[in-house]
C-alpha positions as CSV (number, residue, x, y, z in Angstrom):
1,M,0.0,0.0,0.0
2,E,1.3,3.5,-0.8
3,Q,2.5,5.7,2.1
4,P,-0.1,8.6,1.8
5,L,-2.9,6.1,1.8
6,Q,-1.4,4.2,4.7
7,D,-1.0,7.5,6.7
8,F,-4.6,8.4,6.1
9,I,-5.9,5.0,7.2
10,E,-3.8,5.1,10.3
11,G,-4.9,8.6,11.2
12,R,-1.6,10.4,10.7
13,E,-3.0,12.5,7.9
14,P,-5.0,15.5,9.2
15,A,-8.8,15.3,8.9
16,V,-10.6,17.5,6.4
17,Q,-12.3,20.4,8.2
18,V,-16.1,20.4,7.6
19,P,-17.3,23.0,7.0
20,P,-14.2,24.5,5.5
21,D,-12.8,27.7,7.1
22,H,-14.0,30.5,4.8
23,Q,-11.1,32.7,5.9
24,K,-8.6,30.2,4.4
25,R,-10.2,30.1,1.0
26,S,-8.0,30.7,-2.0
27,F,-10.7,31.1,-4.6
28,N,-14.2,32.3,-4.9
29,I,-16.1,32.3,-8.2
30,Q,-17.7,35.6,-7.3
31,D,-14.3,37.2,-7.5
32,I,-14.1,36.7,-11.3
33,L,-17.7,37.1,-12.4
34,G,-19.0,40.3,-13.9
35,D,-22.2,42.2,-12.8
36,F,-25.1,40.5,-14.5
37,D,-28.8,39.9,-14.0
38,C,-30.0,36.3,-14.0
39,D,-33.0,34.6,-15.5
40,E,-35.5,32.5,-13.4
41,K,-33.2,29.5,-13.7
42,G,-30.2,31.3,-12.3
43,N,-28.4,31.6,-15.7
44,I,-26.7,34.9,-16.4
45,I,-28.2,37.2,-19.1
46,V,-25.3,38.0,-21.4
47,L,-25.0,41.6,-22.6
48,Q,-23.3,43.0,-25.7
49,D,-22.2,46.5,-26.7
50,E,-22.9,48.1,-30.1
51,E,-19.9,46.3,-31.6
52,G,-21.0,42.8,-30.4
53,N,-18.4,42.6,-27.6
54,I,-19.6,40.7,-24.5
55,Q,-19.7,42.9,-21.3
56,D,-21.3,43.1,-17.9
57,K,-23.8,45.8,-16.7
58,T,-21.0,48.2,-15.9
59,G,-19.3,47.8,-19.3
60,R,-16.4,45.6,-18.3
61,P,-15.4,43.0,-20.9
62,T,-16.3,39.4,-20.1
63,N,-16.4,36.1,-21.9
64,E,-19.6,34.2,-22.9
65,R,-19.8,32.6,-19.4
66,G,-19.7,36.0,-17.6
67,Y,-16.1,35.8,-16.4
68,L,-14.2,39.2,-16.4
69,R,-11.4,39.3,-18.8
70,D,-8.5,41.6,-19.6
71,P,-9.3,43.5,-22.8
72,V,-5.7,43.2,-24.1
73,T,-4.7,39.7,-23.2
74,G,-8.1,38.0,-22.9
75,D,-7.0,36.5,-19.5
76,I,-9.6,36.0,-16.7
77,V,-9.1,38.7,-14.0
78,E,-10.5,39.4,-10.6
79,N,-13.2,42.0,-10.1
80,F,-11.1,44.1,-7.6
């Protein structure tokens, strides 16, 4: 048996904290989503400018799933 599995079985591996500590989180999907309205099923309503570019309600560029993106590189960015 591999050592990590053996450590877990024998209790040497730390237990997973349930619920997780929200102060130790490293990622939250809300940090990269634009400002959108949602339909009755919870899906975002995608907006476009006059040129057909996808954007949120404040005019920030997003992709088709609503993630904020850098207008130059196209990379996903945080909303801060």
